[in-house]
PANUVEX-850940 format. One record per residue (C-alpha): residue in one letter; x, y, z; residue number from 1. Coordinates in nm, 2 decimals. Example, Ala and Ser with C-alpha at 12.3 -4.5 7.8 and 13.67 -1.06 7.14 Angstrom:
2
<sero type="A" X="1.23" Y="-0.45" Z="0.78" seq="1"/>
<sero type="S" X="1.37" Y="-0.11" Z="0.71" seq="2"/>
end
This chain:
226
<sero type="M" X="12.01" Y="8.45" Z="7.82" seq="1"/>
<sero type="A" X="11.89" Y="8.39" Z="8.18" seq="2"/>
<sero type="E" X="11.91" Y="8.63" Z="8.47" seq="3"/>
<sero type="F" X="12.03" Y="8.43" Z="8.78" seq="4"/>
<sero type="V" X="11.93" Y="8.54" Z="9.13" seq="5"/>
<sero type="L" X="12.15" Y="8.35" Z="9.37" seq="6"/>
<sero type="V" X="12.07" Y="8.31" Z="9.74" seq="7"/>
<sero type="A" X="12.30" Y="8.12" Z="9.97" seq="8"/>
<sero type="G" X="12.20" Y="7.93" Z="10.28" seq="9"/>
<sero type="A" X="12.23" Y="7.99" Z="10.65" seq="10"/>
<sero type="W" X="12.51" Y="8.22" Z="10.78" seq="11"/>
<sero type="L" X="12.61" Y="8.33" Z="10.43" seq="12"/>
<sero type="G" X="12.58" Y="8.65" Z="10.22" seq="13"/>
<sero type="S" X="12.61" Y="8.73" Z="9.86" seq="14"/>
<sero type="W" X="12.99" Y="8.69" Z="9.89" seq="15"/>
<sero type="A" X="12.94" Y="8.31" Z="9.89" seq="16"/>
<sero type="W" X="12.88" Y="8.32" Z="9.52" seq="17"/>
<sero type="D" X="13.20" Y="8.51" Z="9.43" seq="18"/>
<sero type="E" X="13.35" Y="8.22" Z="9.23" seq="19"/>
<sero type="V" X="13.02" Y="8.13" Z="9.06" seq="20"/>
<sero type="V" X="12.90" Y="8.47" Z="8.94" seq="21"/>
<sero type="P" X="13.20" Y="8.53" Z="8.70" seq="22"/>
<sero type="E" X="13.14" Y="8.18" Z="8.54" seq="23"/>
<sero type="L" X="12.77" Y="8.26" Z="8.48" seq="24"/>
<sero type="R" X="12.85" Y="8.60" Z="8.33" seq="25"/>
<sero type="A" X="13.12" Y="8.45" Z="8.11" seq="26"/>
<sero type="G" X="12.85" Y="8.23" Z="7.96" seq="27"/>
<sero type="G" X="12.65" Y="8.54" Z="7.87" seq="28"/>
<sero type="H" X="12.40" Y="8.53" Z="8.16" seq="29"/>
<sero type="G" X="12.31" Y="8.79" Z="8.41" seq="30"/>
<sero type="A" X="12.41" Y="8.70" Z="8.77" seq="31"/>
<sero type="H" X="12.28" Y="8.87" Z="9.08" seq="32"/>
<sero type="A" X="12.40" Y="8.74" Z="9.42" seq="33"/>
<sero type="L" X="12.17" Y="8.85" Z="9.70" seq="34"/>
<sero type="T" X="12.22" Y="8.89" Z="10.08" seq="35"/>
<sero type="L" X="11.91" Y="8.82" Z="10.29" seq="36"/>
<sero type="S" X="11.81" Y="9.06" Z="10.57" seq="37"/>
<sero type="G" X="11.99" Y="9.00" Z="10.89" seq="38"/>
<sero type="L" X="12.31" Y="8.85" Z="10.74" seq="39"/>
<sero type="A" X="12.65" Y="8.97" Z="10.63" seq="40"/>
<sero type="E" X="12.63" Y="9.34" Z="10.53" seq="41"/>
<sero type="K" X="12.27" Y="9.34" Z="10.63" seq="42"/>
<sero type="R" X="12.34" Y="9.21" Z="10.98" seq="43"/>
<sero type="G" X="12.11" Y="9.37" Z="11.24" seq="44"/>
<sero type="V" X="11.83" Y="9.43" Z="10.99" seq="45"/>
<sero type="P" X="11.51" Y="9.27" Z="11.14" seq="46"/>
<sero type="A" X="11.41" Y="8.96" Z="10.95" seq="47"/>
<sero type="G" X="11.14" Y="8.70" Z="10.94" seq="48"/>
<sero type="Q" X="11.08" Y="8.43" Z="10.68" seq="49"/>
<sero type="Q" X="10.85" Y="8.65" Z="10.48" seq="50"/>
<sero type="T" X="11.11" Y="8.93" Z="10.50" seq="51"/>
<sero type="H" X="11.34" Y="8.69" Z="10.32" seq="52"/>
<sero type="V" X="11.08" Y="8.61" Z="10.06" seq="53"/>
<sero type="A" X="11.02" Y="8.98" Z="10.01" seq="54"/>
<sero type="D" X="11.40" Y="9.03" Z="9.97" seq="55"/>
<sero type="I" X="11.41" Y="8.80" Z="9.68" seq="56"/>
<sero type="V" X="11.09" Y="8.92" Z="9.51" seq="57"/>
<sero type="G" X="11.20" Y="9.28" Z="9.56" seq="58"/>
<sero type="E" X="11.54" Y="9.22" Z="9.40" seq="59"/>
<sero type="V" X="11.37" Y="9.07" Z="9.09" seq="60"/>
<sero type="E" X="11.13" Y="9.36" Z="9.07" seq="61"/>
<sero type="R" X="11.39" Y="9.63" Z="9.15" seq="62"/>
<sero type="L" X="11.61" Y="9.52" Z="8.87" seq="63"/>
<sero type="D" X="11.31" Y="9.45" Z="8.64" seq="64"/>
<sero type="L" X="11.44" Y="9.10" Z="8.56" seq="65"/>
<sero type="R" X="11.29" Y="8.86" Z="8.31" seq="66"/>
<sero type="D" X="11.38" Y="8.50" Z="8.23" seq="67"/>
<sero type="V" X="11.47" Y="8.46" Z="8.60" seq="68"/>
<sero type="V" X="11.64" Y="8.15" Z="8.73" seq="69"/>
<sero type="L" X="11.61" Y="8.16" Z="9.11" seq="70"/>
<sero type="V" X="11.88" Y="7.96" Z="9.29" seq="71"/>
<sero type="G" X="11.84" Y="7.86" Z="9.65" seq="72"/>
<sero type="H" X="12.10" Y="7.68" Z="9.85" seq="73"/>
<sero type="S" X="12.04" Y="7.50" Z="10.18" seq="74"/>
<sero type="Y" X="11.80" Y="7.71" Z="10.41" seq="75"/>
<sero type="S" X="11.74" Y="7.96" Z="10.13" seq="76"/>
<sero type="G" X="11.55" Y="7.71" Z="9.93" seq="77"/>
<sero type="V" X="11.26" Y="7.78" Z="10.16" seq="78"/>
<sero type="P" X="11.22" Y="8.15" Z="10.08" seq="79"/>
<sero type="V" X="11.33" Y="8.09" Z="9.72" seq="80"/>
<sero type="G" X="11.05" Y="7.83" Z="9.66" seq="81"/>
<sero type="Q" X="10.79" Y="8.08" Z="9.79" seq="82"/>
<sero type="A" X="10.93" Y="8.37" Z="9.59" seq="83"/>
<sero type="A" X="10.93" Y="8.16" Z="9.28" seq="84"/>
<sero type="E" X="10.55" Y="8.14" Z="9.27" seq="85"/>
<sero type="R" X="10.52" Y="8.51" Z="9.35" seq="86"/>
<sero type="I" X="10.72" Y="8.65" Z="9.06" seq="87"/>
<sero type="G" X="10.48" Y="8.52" Z="8.80" seq="88"/>
<sero type="D" X="10.58" Y="8.51" Z="8.44" seq="89"/>
<sero type="R" X="10.92" Y="8.65" Z="8.52" seq="90"/>
<sero type="L" X="11.02" Y="8.30" Z="8.63" seq="91"/>
<sero type="A" X="11.20" Y="8.07" Z="8.39" seq="92"/>
<sero type="H" X="11.34" Y="7.81" Z="8.63" seq="93"/>
<sero type="V" X="11.41" Y="7.72" Z="8.99" seq="94"/>
<sero type="V" X="11.73" Y="7.55" Z="9.11" seq="95"/>
<sero type="F" X="11.75" Y="7.41" Z="9.46" seq="96"/>
<sero type="V" X="12.11" Y="7.34" Z="9.56" seq="97"/>
<sero type="D" X="12.12" Y="7.07" Z="9.83" seq="98"/>
<sero type="S" X="11.84" Y="7.27" Z="9.99" seq="99"/>
<sero type="N" X="11.53" Y="7.24" Z="10.19" seq="100"/>
<sero type="V" X="11.21" Y="7.31" Z="10.01" seq="101"/>
<sero type="P" X="10.91" Y="7.50" Z="10.15" seq="102"/>
<sero type="V" X="10.62" Y="7.30" Z="10.28" seq="103"/>
<sero type="D" X="10.30" Y="7.50" Z="10.34" seq="104"/>
<sero type="G" X="10.26" Y="7.56" Z="10.71" seq="105"/>
<sero type="E" X="10.59" Y="7.41" Z="10.81" seq="106"/>
<sero type="S" X="10.92" Y="7.57" Z="10.92" seq="107"/>
<sero type="F" X="11.28" Y="7.50" Z="10.83" seq="108"/>
<sero type="A" X="11.40" Y="7.43" Z="11.19" seq="109"/>
<sero type="S" X="11.41" Y="7.10" Z="11.36" seq="110"/>
<sero type="R" X="11.36" Y="7.08" Z="11.73" seq="111"/>
<sero type="A" X="11.74" Y="7.06" Z="11.77" seq="112"/>
<sero type="V" X="11.78" Y="7.38" Z="11.57" seq="113"/>
<sero type="E" X="11.51" Y="7.55" Z="11.76" seq="114"/>
<sero type="A" X="11.69" Y="7.46" Z="12.09" seq="115"/>
<sero type="A" X="12.02" Y="7.59" Z="11.95" seq="116"/>
<sero type="I" X="11.85" Y="7.92" Z="11.86" seq="117"/>
<sero type="A" X="11.70" Y="7.95" Z="12.20" seq="118"/>
<sero type="E" X="12.03" Y="7.89" Z="12.37" seq="119"/>
<sero type="N" X="12.21" Y="8.15" Z="12.15" seq="120"/>
<sero type="G" X="11.99" Y="8.46" Z="12.20" seq="121"/>
<sero type="G" X="11.76" Y="8.40" Z="11.91" seq="122"/>
<sero type="F" X="12.03" Y="8.33" Z="11.65" seq="123"/>
<sero type="W" X="12.16" Y="8.01" Z="11.49" seq="124"/>
<sero type="A" X="12.54" Y="8.01" Z="11.57" seq="125"/>
<sero type="V" X="12.79" Y="7.96" Z="11.29" seq="126"/>
<sero type="P" X="12.92" Y="7.60" Z="11.29" seq="127"/>
<sero type="A" X="13.26" Y="7.50" Z="11.43" seq="128"/>
<sero type="A" X="13.54" Y="7.41" Z="11.19" seq="129"/>
<sero type="A" X="13.50" Y="7.04" Z="11.28" seq="130"/>
<sero type="D" X="13.14" Y="7.04" Z="11.14" seq="131"/>
<sero type="F" X="13.28" Y="7.08" Z="10.79" seq="132"/>
<sero type="A" X="13.47" Y="6.74" Z="10.80" seq="133"/>
<sero type="G" X="13.40" Y="6.53" Z="10.49" seq="134"/>
<sero type="Q" X="13.25" Y="6.82" Z="10.29" seq="135"/>
<sero type="D" X="13.52" Y="6.85" Z="10.02" seq="136"/>
<sero type="L" X="13.64" Y="7.18" Z="10.15" seq="137"/>
<sero type="T" X="14.01" Y="7.28" Z="10.21" seq="138"/>
<sero type="D" X="14.13" Y="7.42" Z="10.54" seq="139"/>
<sero type="E" X="14.16" Y="7.76" Z="10.36" seq="140"/>
<sero type="Q" X="13.80" Y="7.74" Z="10.24" seq="141"/>
<sero type="I" X="13.67" Y="7.65" Z="10.58" seq="142"/>
<sero type="A" X="13.86" Y="7.94" Z="10.74" seq="143"/>
<sero type="H" X="13.72" Y="8.18" Z="10.47" seq="144"/>
<sero type="F" X="13.37" Y="8.05" Z="10.55" seq="145"/>
<sero type="L" X="13.41" Y="8.10" Z="10.93" seq="146"/>
<sero type="D" X="13.57" Y="8.44" Z="10.89" seq="147"/>
<sero type="R" X="13.29" Y="8.59" Z="10.68" seq="148"/>
<sero type="S" X="12.98" Y="8.41" Z="10.82" seq="149"/>
<sero type="T" X="12.73" Y="8.57" Z="11.06" seq="150"/>
<sero type="P" X="12.49" Y="8.41" Z="11.30" seq="151"/>
<sero type="H" X="12.16" Y="8.35" Z="11.13" seq="152"/>
<sero type="P" X="11.85" Y="8.52" Z="11.27" seq="153"/>
<sero type="G" X="11.62" Y="8.26" Z="11.43" seq="154"/>
<sero type="A" X="11.28" Y="8.39" Z="11.31" seq="155"/>
<sero type="P" X="11.32" Y="8.30" Z="10.94" seq="156"/>
<sero type="L" X="11.42" Y="7.95" Z="11.04" seq="157"/>
<sero type="T" X="11.12" Y="7.89" Z="11.28" seq="158"/>
<sero type="E" X="10.84" Y="8.06" Z="11.10" seq="159"/>
<sero type="P" X="10.61" Y="7.86" Z="10.86" seq="160"/>
<sero type="A" X="10.62" Y="7.87" Z="10.49" seq="161"/>
<sero type="R" X="10.33" Y="8.00" Z="10.28" seq="162"/>
<sero type="L" X="10.25" Y="7.84" Z="9.95" seq="163"/>
<sero type="S" X="9.95" Y="7.90" Z="9.73" seq="164"/>
<sero type="R" X="10.01" Y="7.63" Z="9.47" seq="165"/>
<sero type="P" X="10.19" Y="7.29" Z="9.46" seq="166"/>
<sero type="L" X="10.57" Y="7.33" Z="9.43" seq="167"/>
<sero type="G" X="10.58" Y="7.04" Z="9.18" seq="168"/>
<sero type="E" X="10.42" Y="7.27" Z="8.92" seq="169"/>
<sero type="L" X="10.73" Y="7.49" Z="8.90" seq="170"/>
<sero type="P" X="11.00" Y="7.41" Z="8.64" seq="171"/>
<sero type="T" X="11.28" Y="7.29" Z="8.87" seq="172"/>
<sero type="T" X="11.62" Y="7.14" Z="8.89" seq="173"/>
<sero type="Y" X="11.72" Y="6.98" Z="9.23" seq="174"/>
<sero type="V" X="12.10" Y="6.95" Z="9.28" seq="175"/>
<sero type="K" X="12.19" Y="6.68" Z="9.54" seq="176"/>
<sero type="C" X="12.54" Y="6.70" Z="9.69" seq="177"/>
<sero type="L" X="12.62" Y="6.34" Z="9.76" seq="178"/>
<sero type="L" X="12.89" Y="6.38" Z="10.03" seq="179"/>
<sero type="D" X="12.64" Y="6.57" Z="10.25" seq="180"/>
<sero type="W" X="12.38" Y="6.30" Z="10.23" seq="181"/>
<sero type="P" X="12.34" Y="6.06" Z="9.94" seq="182"/>
<sero type="R" X="11.96" Y="6.07" Z="9.91" seq="183"/>
<sero type="P" X="11.72" Y="6.37" Z="9.88" seq="184"/>
<sero type="S" X="11.48" Y="6.42" Z="10.16" seq="185"/>
<sero type="D" X="11.14" Y="6.25" Z="10.14" seq="186"/>
<sero type="D" X="10.96" Y="6.56" Z="10.04" seq="187"/>
<sero type="V" X="11.20" Y="6.62" Z="9.76" seq="188"/>
<sero type="V" X="11.17" Y="6.26" Z="9.65" seq="189"/>
<sero type="E" X="10.80" Y="6.31" Z="9.62" seq="190"/>
<sero type="L" X="10.84" Y="6.63" Z="9.42" seq="191"/>
<sero type="L" X="11.08" Y="6.47" Z="9.18" seq="192"/>
<sero type="K" X="10.79" Y="6.25" Z="9.06" seq="193"/>
<sero type="S" X="10.67" Y="6.56" Z="8.88" seq="194"/>
<sero type="E" X="10.75" Y="6.58" Z="8.51" seq="195"/>
<sero type="R" X="10.86" Y="6.94" Z="8.57" seq="196"/>
<sero type="W" X="11.13" Y="6.84" Z="8.82" seq="197"/>
<sero type="R" X="11.48" Y="6.70" Z="8.74" seq="198"/>
<sero type="L" X="11.75" Y="6.56" Z="8.97" seq="199"/>
<sero type="V" X="12.12" Y="6.64" Z="8.92" seq="200"/>
<sero type="E" X="12.39" Y="6.49" Z="9.15" seq="201"/>
<sero type="M" X="12.73" Y="6.64" Z="9.24" seq="202"/>
<sero type="D" X="13.00" Y="6.43" Z="9.40" seq="203"/>
<sero type="T" X="13.09" Y="6.70" Z="9.66" seq="204"/>
<sero type="G" X="12.98" Y="6.84" Z="9.99" seq="205"/>
<sero type="H" X="12.70" Y="7.08" Z="10.10" seq="206"/>
<sero type="W" X="12.87" Y="7.40" Z="9.98" seq="207"/>
<sero type="P" X="12.95" Y="7.34" Z="9.61" seq="208"/>
<sero type="M" X="12.98" Y="7.72" Z="9.55" seq="209"/>
<sero type="F" X="13.31" Y="7.68" Z="9.74" seq="210"/>
<sero type="S" X="13.42" Y="7.33" Z="9.66" seq="211"/>
<sero type="R" X="13.31" Y="7.30" Z="9.29" seq="212"/>
<sero type="P" X="13.22" Y="7.65" Z="9.16" seq="213"/>
<sero type="Q" X="13.28" Y="7.58" Z="8.80" seq="214"/>
<sero type="E" X="13.09" Y="7.26" Z="8.79" seq="215"/>
<sero type="L" X="12.80" Y="7.42" Z="8.98" seq="216"/>
<sero type="A" X="12.80" Y="7.71" Z="8.73" seq="217"/>
<sero type="R" X="12.78" Y="7.46" Z="8.44" seq="218"/>
<sero type="I" X="12.49" Y="7.28" Z="8.60" seq="219"/>
<sero type="L" X="12.31" Y="7.62" Z="8.65" seq="220"/>
<sero type="C" X="12.36" Y="7.71" Z="8.29" seq="221"/>
<sero type="E" X="12.23" Y="7.37" Z="8.18" seq="222"/>
<sero type="A" X="11.92" Y="7.43" Z="8.40" seq="223"/>
<sero type="A" X="11.86" Y="7.77" Z="8.24" seq="224"/>
<sero type="A" X="11.86" Y="7.61" Z="7.89" seq="225"/>
<sero type="R" X="11.59" Y="7.36" Z="7.97" seq="226"/>
end
């Protein structure tokens, strides 16, 4: 059975996976949700992008995990993709959930995000409720998101990724959430040409761990079996 290490995107902590973890464990897998430095219960801990990579690698090593499936959602795909090549033969599979992927020498943040961080004291502010429109979330789920989220440290978003080998060499499943945007980004489209990459689509919004946790868990289990 696989050992899942689950890392949610911007503003979120390990709590974002609360409805997915029991589904994975019910299937006989290990499931370890991780909060990155500077977020949720680790709010105030200094963080850069390589700190987030080290958070993920350190969790795998601390728990001495093998047959690891690294799962990165949204922003966290950037540190997860870097961590995947650093855990060596512990890695079984990578799953990017509607996420960005690391590009060597490039950062996550667009100019608009950089400007928003600069205007908010070095943090990316949590979105407003209206920003979740059309994302397959109930009012209750949106309220839960906003109640528990924390502003995201700016440095991990603006610092460049560091890769030592092509990302296309990693055994990978990319999960595209169609309500967020129907087509993967150009860099993901290029990576999907690799025989080691596979595309799975979900008819939901950008946060499937809230909107479709059971379906997402099933897709993760199927990825682990590949």
